[in-house]
Structure formats: structure tokens, C-alpha cells
KEKETI-210517 format. One record per residue: residue in one letter; x, y, z of N, C-alpha, C in turn. Coordinates in steps of 0.02 Angstrom, whole numbers, always signed. Example, Ala and Ser with C-alpha at 12.3 -4.5 7.8 and 13.67 -1.06 7.14 Angstrom:
BEGIN
+----+--------+--------+--------+--------+--------+--------+--------+--------+--------+
| aa |   n_px |   n_py |   n_pz |  ca_px |  ca_py |  ca_pz |   c_px |   c_py |   c_pz |
+----+--------+--------+--------+--------+--------+--------+--------+--------+--------+
|  A |   +660 |   -284 |   +390 |   +615 |   -225 |   +390 |   +660 |   -165 |   +390 |
|  S |   +642 |   -112 |   +354 |   +684 |    -53 |   +357 |   +645 |     +2 |   +394 |
+----+--------+--------+--------+--------+--------+--------+--------+--------+--------+
***
This chain:
BEGIN
+----+--------+--------+--------+--------+--------+--------+--------+--------+--------+
| aa |   n_px |   n_py |   n_pz |  ca_px |  ca_py |  ca_pz |   c_px |   c_py |   c_pz |
+----+--------+--------+--------+--------+--------+--------+--------+--------+--------+
|  X |  +3354 | +10971 |  +2584 |  +3308 | +11028 |  +2585 |  +3243 | +11005 |  +2619 |
|  X |  +3220 | +11043 |  +2667 |  +3159 | +11032 |  +2703 |  +3111 | +11090 |  +2683 |
|  X |  +3052 | +11069 |  +2659 |  +3001 | +11120 |  +2635 |  +2945 | +11114 |  +2681 |
|  X |  +2922 | +11168 |  +2715 |  +2859 | +11169 |  +2749 |  +2799 | +11177 |  +2703 |
|  X |  +2740 | +11167 |  +2732 |  +2679 | +11173 |  +2697 |  +2668 | +11241 |  +2668 |
|  X |  +2691 | +11291 |  +2702 |  +2683 | +11359 |  +2681 |  +2736 | +11384 |  +2631 |
|  X |  +2781 | +11336 |  +2610 |  +2828 | +11353 |  +2559 |  +2895 | +11376 |  +2584 |
|  X |  +2903 | +11389 |  +2648 |  +2968 | +11399 |  +2679 |  +3015 | +11340 |  +2675 |
|  X |  +3075 | +11353 |  +2662 |  +3122 | +11294 |  +2659 |  +3188 | +11307 |  +2692 |
|  X |  +3224 | +11256 |  +2706 |  +3289 | +11264 |  +2744 |  +3326 | +11202 |  +2725 |
|  X |  +3395 | +11219 |  +2712 |  +3443 | +11162 |  +2698 |  +3474 | +11139 |  +2758 |
|  X |  +3491 | +11070 |  +2761 |  +3524 | +11040 |  +2821 |  +3583 | +11001 |  +2792 |
|  X |  +3638 | +11004 |  +2831 |  +3701 | +10963 |  +2815 |  +3690 | +10901 |  +2858 |
|  X |  +3689 | +10843 |  +2822 |  +3680 | +10779 |  +2861 |  +3749 | +10753 |  +2874 |
|  X |  +3754 | +10726 |  +2932 |  +3821 | +10694 |  +2957 |  +3834 | +10627 |  +2923 |
|  X |  +3781 | +10598 |  +2904 |  +3791 | +10529 |  +2871 |  +3730 | +10517 |  +2824 |
|  X |  +3737 | +10464 |  +2788 |  +3684 | +10445 |  +2738 |  +3624 | +10420 |  +2773 |
|  X |  +3565 | +10440 |  +2747 |  +3499 | +10414 |  +2772 |  +3491 | +10348 |  +2743 |
|  X |  +3469 | +10297 |  +2780 |  +3457 | +10231 |  +2758 |  +3386 | +10215 |  +2782 |
|  X |  +3340 | +10206 |  +2737 |  +3272 | +10191 |  +2764 |  +3264 | +10115 |  +2780 |
|  X |  +3294 | +10073 |  +2737 |  +3294 | +10004 |  +2755 |  +3225 |  +9970 |  +2750 |
|  X |  +3218 |  +9913 |  +2785 |  +3152 |  +9875 |  +2788 |  +3124 |  +9885 |  +2855 |
|  X |  +3059 |  +9881 |  +2867 |  +3025 |  +9891 |  +2929 |  +3049 |  +9837 |  +2978 |
|  X |  +3045 |  +9854 |  +3041 |  +3067 |  +9808 |  +3099 |  +3005 |  +9764 |  +3115 |
|  X |  +2945 |  +9785 |  +3097 |  +2884 |  +9745 |  +3120 |  +2827 |  +9753 |  +3065 |
|  X |  +2778 |  +9708 |  +3072 |  +2722 |  +9717 |  +3027 |  +2679 |  +9774 |  +3056 |
|  X |  +2645 |  +9805 |  +3007 |  +2604 |  +9859 |  +3028 |  +2546 |  +9876 |  +2975 |
|  X |  +2488 |  +9894 |  +2997 |  +2435 |  +9915 |  +2956 |  +2409 |  +9981 |  +2984 |
|  X |  +2414 | +10030 |  +2935 |  +2392 | +10098 |  +2957 |  +2317 | +10110 |  +2947 |
|  X |  +2292 | +10162 |  +2981 |  +2223 | +10179 |  +2967 |  +2221 | +10210 |  +2900 |
|  X |  +2165 | +10194 |  +2858 |  +2160 | +10222 |  +2793 |  +2155 | +10298 |  +2797 |
|  X |  +2178 | +10331 |  +2746 |  +2173 | +10406 |  +2742 |  +2150 | +10428 |  +2672 |
|  X |  +2104 | +10471 |  +2666 |  +2063 | +10499 |  +2720 |  +2011 | +10452 |  +2752 |
|  X |  +1988 | +10467 |  +2807 |  +1936 | +10429 |  +2838 |  +1895 | +10474 |  +2880 |
|  X |  +1832 | +10486 |  +2866 |  +1791 | +10455 |  +2813 |  +1813 | +10477 |  +2741 |
|  X |  +1788 | +10440 |  +2692 |  +1814 | +10456 |  +2624 |  +1757 | +10448 |  +2573 |
|  X |  +1769 | +10476 |  +2515 |  +1720 | +10471 |  +2458 |  +1758 | +10491 |  +2392 |
|  X |  +1769 | +10451 |  +2341 |  +1756 | +10379 |  +2341 |  +1822 | +10342 |  +2350 |
|  X |  +1880 | +10374 |  +2355 |  +1942 | +10336 |  +2355 |  +1977 | +10350 |  +2425 |
|  X |  +2019 | +10300 |  +2444 |  +2056 | +10300 |  +2501 |  +2120 | +10259 |  +2495 |
|  X |  +2172 | +10271 |  +2536 |  +2236 | +10241 |  +2537 |  +2247 | +10204 |  +2598 |
|  X |  +2274 | +10142 |  +2597 |  +2291 | +10106 |  +2654 |  +2362 | +10085 |  +2649 |
|  X |  +2404 | +10108 |  +2701 |  +2474 | +10092 |  +2697 |  +2484 | +10043 |  +2747 |
|  X |  +2535 |  +9993 |  +2729 |  +2558 |  +9938 |  +2770 |  +2632 |  +9925 |  +2759 |
|  X |  +2660 |  +9895 |  +2807 |  +2729 |  +9875 |  +2799 |  +2746 |  +9809 |  +2824 |
|  X |  +2798 |  +9775 |  +2786 |  +2810 |  +9705 |  +2799 |  +2884 |  +9696 |  +2810 |
|  X |  +2903 |  +9668 |  +2872 |  +2975 |  +9655 |  +2888 |  +3003 |  +9592 |  +2851 |
|  X |  +2961 |  +9551 |  +2821 |  +2984 |  +9490 |  +2787 |  +2942 |  +9478 |  +2724 |
|  X |  +2973 |  +9439 |  +2679 |  +2941 |  +9420 |  +2616 |  +2883 |  +9371 |  +2632 |
|  X |  +2834 |  +9369 |  +2595 |  +2779 |  +9324 |  +2605 |  +2712 |  +9341 |  +2570 |
|  X |  +2666 |  +9295 |  +2574 |  +2601 |  +9306 |  +2549 |  +2563 |  +9358 |  +2592 |
|  X |  +2533 |  +9409 |  +2559 |  +2497 |  +9462 |  +2593 |  +2425 |  +9464 |  +2564 |
|  X |  +2382 |  +9468 |  +2612 |  +2311 |  +9475 |  +2590 |  +2276 |  +9531 |  +2631 |
|  X |  +2244 |  +9577 |  +2593 |  +2205 |  +9633 |  +2628 |  +2132 |  +9626 |  +2592 |
|  X |  +2084 |  +9609 |  +2641 |  +2017 |  +9601 |  +2618 |  +1969 |  +9649 |  +2649 |
|  X |  +1925 |  +9674 |  +2608 |  +1871 |  +9722 |  +2632 |  +1810 |  +9688 |  +2647 |
|  X |  +1777 |  +9700 |  +2705 |  +1719 |  +9670 |  +2727 |  +1667 |  +9729 |  +2740 |
|  X |  +1602 |  +9707 |  +2735 |  +1550 |  +9754 |  +2755 |  +1536 |  +9745 |  +2827 |
|  X |  +1489 |  +9780 |  +2854 |  +1472 |  +9783 |  +2927 |  +1449 |  +9712 |  +2948 |
|  X |  +1418 |  +9671 |  +2905 |  +1394 |  +9609 |  +2926 |  +1449 |  +9551 |  +2923 |
|  X |  +1508 |  +9571 |  +2899 |  +1563 |  +9523 |  +2893 |  +1568 |  +9489 |  +2822 |
|  X |  +1527 |  +9509 |  +2777 |  +1531 |  +9483 |  +2709 |  +1588 |  +9511 |  +2670 |
|  X |  +1626 |  +9464 |  +2637 |  +1686 |  +9488 |  +2598 |  +1664 |  +9530 |  +2540 |
|  X |  +1690 |  +9588 |  +2529 |  +1670 |  +9631 |  +2472 |  +1718 |  +9627 |  +2418 |
|  X |  +1788 |  +9631 |  +2433 |  +1836 |  +9630 |  +2381 |  +1908 |  +9615 |  +2416 |
|  X |  +1947 |  +9589 |  +2374 |  +2021 |  +9577 |  +2399 |  +2062 |  +9637 |  +2369 |
|  X |  +2086 |  +9675 |  +2411 |  +2129 |  +9734 |  +2387 |  +2196 |  +9707 |  +2369 |
|  X |  +2228 |  +9665 |  +2407 |  +2291 |  +9634 |  +2394 |  +2285 |  +9557 |  +2409 |
|  X |  +2315 |  +9519 |  +2361 |  +2320 |  +9446 |  +2373 |  +2379 |  +9418 |  +2332 |
|  X |  +2441 |  +9435 |  +2356 |  +2496 |  +9416 |  +2318 |  +2559 |  +9408 |  +2361 |
|  X |  +2609 |  +9386 |  +2333 |  +2676 |  +9381 |  +2367 |  +2709 |  +9448 |  +2364 |
|  X |  +2733 |  +9472 |  +2414 |  +2767 |  +9537 |  +2422 |  +2835 |  +9531 |  +2459 |
|  X |  +2883 |  +9569 |  +2438 |  +2947 |  +9573 |  +2472 |  +2941 |  +9619 |  +2530 |
|  X |  +2984 |  +9613 |  +2583 |  +2989 |  +9657 |  +2641 |  +2990 |  +9729 |  +2615 |
|  X |  +2954 |  +9775 |  +2646 |  +2956 |  +9842 |  +2629 |  +2893 |  +9882 |  +2647 |
|  X |  +2882 |  +9943 |  +2617 |  +2829 |  +9990 |  +2634 |  +2781 |  +9986 |  +2571 |
|  X |  +2716 |  +9981 |  +2585 |  +2670 |  +9979 |  +2531 |  +2606 | +10020 |  +2541 |
|  X |  +2571 | +10034 |  +2491 |  +2509 | +10072 |  +2493 |  +2458 | +10032 |  +2448 |
|  X |  +2401 | +10025 |  +2470 |  +2344 |  +9994 |  +2431 |  +2290 | +10046 |  +2425 |
|  X |  +2264 | +10048 |  +2363 |  +2209 | +10102 |  +2352 |  +2142 | +10068 |  +2346 |
|  X |  +2090 | +10101 |  +2371 |  +2021 | +10078 |  +2365 |  +1980 | +10127 |  +2333 |
|  X |  +1947 | +10108 |  +2279 |  +1898 | +10148 |  +2247 |  +1831 | +10120 |  +2262 |
|  X |  +1793 | +10153 |  +2301 |  +1733 | +10126 |  +2328 |  +1666 | +10158 |  +2294 |
|  X |  +1680 | +10179 |  +2231 |  +1624 | +10218 |  +2199 |  +1566 | +10171 |  +2187 |
|  X |  +1573 | +10104 |  +2181 |  +1513 | +10061 |  +2172 |  +1482 | +10037 |  +2239 |
|  X |  +1508 | +10057 |  +2294 |  +1486 | +10034 |  +2361 |  +1440 | +10090 |  +2390 |
|  X |  +1396 | +10068 |  +2434 |  +1354 | +10114 |  +2463 |  +1386 | +10143 |  +2531 |
|  X |  +1356 | +10201 |  +2551 |  +1386 | +10230 |  +2616 |  +1380 | +10183 |  +2673 |
|  X |  +1430 | +10190 |  +2717 |  +1425 | +10143 |  +2774 |  +1499 | +10131 |  +2806 |
|  X |  +1496 | +10086 |  +2853 |  +1554 | +10067 |  +2887 |  +1578 | +10001 |  +2858 |
|  X |  +1644 | +10000 |  +2845 |  +1674 |  +9939 |  +2817 |  +1733 |  +9919 |  +2865 |
|  X |  +1764 |  +9857 |  +2856 |  +1824 |  +9837 |  +2891 |  +1871 |  +9808 |  +2840 |
|  X |  +1933 |  +9822 |  +2850 |  +1987 |  +9788 |  +2806 |  +2036 |  +9754 |  +2856 |
|  X |  +2054 |  +9688 |  +2833 |  +2095 |  +9647 |  +2873 |  +2155 |  +9629 |  +2831 |
|  X |  +2214 |  +9634 |  +2865 |  +2275 |  +9609 |  +2830 |  +2300 |  +9545 |  +2865 |
|  X |  +2320 |  +9500 |  +2821 |  +2351 |  +9437 |  +2841 |  +2418 |  +9431 |  +2809 |
|  X |  +2469 |  +9425 |  +2847 |  +2537 |  +9422 |  +2821 |  +2578 |  +9377 |  +2867 |
|  X |  +2599 |  +9318 |  +2850 |  +2634 |  +9277 |  +2896 |  +2584 |  +9260 |  +2952 |
|  X |  +2605 |  +9264 |  +3011 |  +2560 |  +9254 |  +3068 |  +2532 |  +9326 |  +3095 |
|  X |  +2542 |  +9378 |  +3060 |  +2514 |  +9444 |  +3079 |  +2443 |  +9450 |  +3046 |
|  X |  +2396 |  +9469 |  +3089 |  +2327 |  +9480 |  +3069 |  +2307 |  +9546 |  +3106 |
|  X |  +2275 |  +9594 |  +3072 |  +2255 |  +9658 |  +3100 |  +2194 |  +9680 |  +3064 |
|  X |  +2147 |  +9713 |  +3093 |  +2087 |  +9737 |  +3065 |  +2074 |  +9812 |  +3081 |
|  X |  +2054 |  +9855 |  +3036 |  +2041 |  +9921 |  +3048 |  +1973 |  +9932 |  +3016 |
|  X |  +1941 |  +9993 |  +3043 |  +1875 | +10008 |  +3018 |  +1883 | +10070 |  +2974 |
|  X |  +1842 | +10076 |  +2921 |  +1839 | +10137 |  +2880 |  +1764 | +10151 |  +2867 |
|  X |  +1755 | +10216 |  +2849 |  +1686 | +10246 |  +2839 |  +1685 | +10275 |  +2770 |
|  X |  +1638 | +10256 |  +2731 |  +1625 | +10284 |  +2663 |  +1562 | +10329 |  +2673 |
|  X |  +1566 | +10391 |  +2656 |  +1514 | +10438 |  +2655 |  +1504 | +10467 |  +2593 |
|  X |  +1446 | +10455 |  +2561 |  +1428 | +10485 |  +2492 |  +1382 | +10544 |  +2497 |
+----+--------+--------+--------+--------+--------+--------+--------+--------+--------+
***
């Protein structure tokens, strides 16, 4: 069953089973929503098991908090950030997993 945002729906006959599986590559998505106040979500995917670290930095590069710092199995994940104690401004978050490193910018508007 596929449901649209306006409530309309339609049924589809699938020819085979849908298999989501594990991701083919590392990925870090842009946080949503952005800009945000006070919470946002950061999605990421891991094609292999390993230690994952997601760290939030302020505009000067000072570490604010570690959102994730643990061993994860391959799959799709989401990290939540509650920034109610932070001031408005631009921040950066960096993921390190295996030899994959990626950084994205987020904006907190109060």
C-alpha cells in the first residue's frame, strides 16, 4: 500500500520480495531540519561493522559533544541532537567510521 501525503492510497502487486539489506557505501546525510530549534536528526549508513564517532564542533573548531561513540553493525542509523543548551549559530558535525571521514554544517536558530 502506497499512501500519499494528501491521504490518497493505492495498492501494488510486487513481483518479488523487497530486500533492504545493508548499504553499499558509507554515507552521512545533512541534518533535518536545517536550520533547527532545538532538535534535529542526523542519518548515516555503514556498509561494515566498526567503531563510529559523530562529534559536534562549534564554528571555532572546539568539540561540543559526542553524539555517537560506539561500535555499530552495518546498517542504517539516525542520531538525534537536542541543542536546547547551545546558543544560536553555525556548528559542524563530523563522522569517523573505518577510514571514512565526512563533515557537514548545521545551523541552530533560536
